C-alpha positions in Angstrom: -1.4 -6.9 7.1 -5.3 -5.6 6.6 -6.4 -2.3 8.1 -7.3 -3.0 11.8 -10.8 -4.1 12.5 -13.0 -2.1 15.8 -14.2 -5.6 16.2 -12.8 -7.4 19.3 -10.9 -10.6 17.8 -12.1 -13.3 20.9 -15.4 -12.8 23.2 -13.6 -14.8 25.8 -9.8 -14.2 25.9 -9.1 -17.7 28.3 -10.5 -19.8 25.7 -7.8 -21.6 23.5 -10.7 -22.6 20.9 -11.2 -19.5 20.7 -7.7 -17.8 20.0 -6.8 -20.6 18.0 -9.7 -19.6 15.8 -8.9 -16.1 16.0 -5.5 -16.8 15.0 -6.6 -19.3 11.7 -9.1 -16.5 11.1 -6.4 -13.4 11.0 -3.8 -15.6 8.9 -7.0 -15.9 6.3 -7.7 -12.8 6.2 -4.2 -11.8 6.2 -3.2 -13.9 2.8 -6.6 -12.8 1.2 -5.2 -9.1 1.7 -2.0 -9.7 0.2 -3.8 -11.6 -2.8 -6.0 -8.5 -3.3 -3.0 -6.4 -3.6 -1.2 -8.9 -5.9 -4.7 -8.4 -8.2 -4.6 -4.9 -8.3 -0.8 -5.0 -9.2 -1.5 -7.4 -12.3 -4.8 -5.9 -13.3 -4.2 -6.2 -17.2 -5.7 -2.6 -17.6 -3.1 -1.0 -15.2 -5.3 0.7 -13.5 -5.1 -0.8 -9.9 -0.9 -0.1 -10.5 -1.9 3.6 -11.8 -3.9 4.0 -8.7 -1.3 2.7 -6.4 1.1 5.1 -8.0 -1.1 8.1 -7.6 -1.7 7.4 -4.0 2.1 7.5 -2.9 2.4 10.1 -5.5 0.1 12.1 -3.0 1.5 10.8 0.3 4.9 12.1 -0.7 7.0 8.9 -0.2 10.0 9.8 -2.6 9.7 13.1 -1.2 10.9 15.5 1.7 8.1 16.3 4.2 10.4 19.6 5.4 8.5 22.6 6.3 9.2 25.6 8.9 5.6 25.2 10.3 3.5 22.7 12.2 2.5 21.4 8.7 5.4 19.1 8.9 3.2 16.9 11.1 0.4 16.9 8.6 2.9 15.8 6.2 4.7 13.0 8.3 1.2 11.5 8.9 0.2 11.7 5.0 3.9 10.2 4.7 3.3 7.3 6.9 0.2 6.1 5.4 2.5 6.0 2.0 5.0 3.8 3.9 2.3 1.3 5.2 1.2 1.0 1.4 4.6 0.6 0.3 5.6 -1.9 3.4 2.1 -4.1 1.8 3.4 -3.8 -1.2 6.4 -5.1 -0.2 5.1 -8.2 1.7 2.5 -8.5 -1.6 5.1 -8.9 -4.2 8.5 -7.8 -3.8 9.2 -6.5 -7.1 6.2 -4.1 -6.9 7.6 -0.7 -6.2 10.4 -0.9 -8.8 7.9 -2.4 -11.5 5.5 0.8 -10.5 8.7 2.9 -10.7 10.0 1.7 -14.1 6.2 2.0 -15.4 5.9 5.5 -14.6 9.1 6.2 -15.9 8.1 4.6 -19.2 5.2 6.7 -19.1 6.9 10.3 -18.6 9.3 9.1 -21.4 6.4 8.5 -23.4 4.9 12.1 -23.0 8.3 13.9 -23.1 8.9 12.1 -26.8 5.0 13.1 -27.6 5.4 16.8 -26.0 8.3 17.1 -27.9 7.0 16.8 -31.4 
């Protein structure tokens, strides 16, 4: 599912033809959205995967959001966006998150070895 638009989907909700056309348009847009995500995941340079991992890290999807203040609401909203991104990644490629995690793990190991020298 791509981000929602503010524009109405149909001009006349009683028109079956408009409803069918809108349904087909939404389906094509959803397919294109997932294709775009797959393309980001498979860029040879790895730039798309690095950006996605960075956004997920910023959203703290794999961390606790707990703080003993109203900041928890901000953290929950940020994490919710991250969960939405994870859901989109999973729809596009079921192995995407595992691949991102493995790539990040290997990158961290490489950095540790370099810093140990």
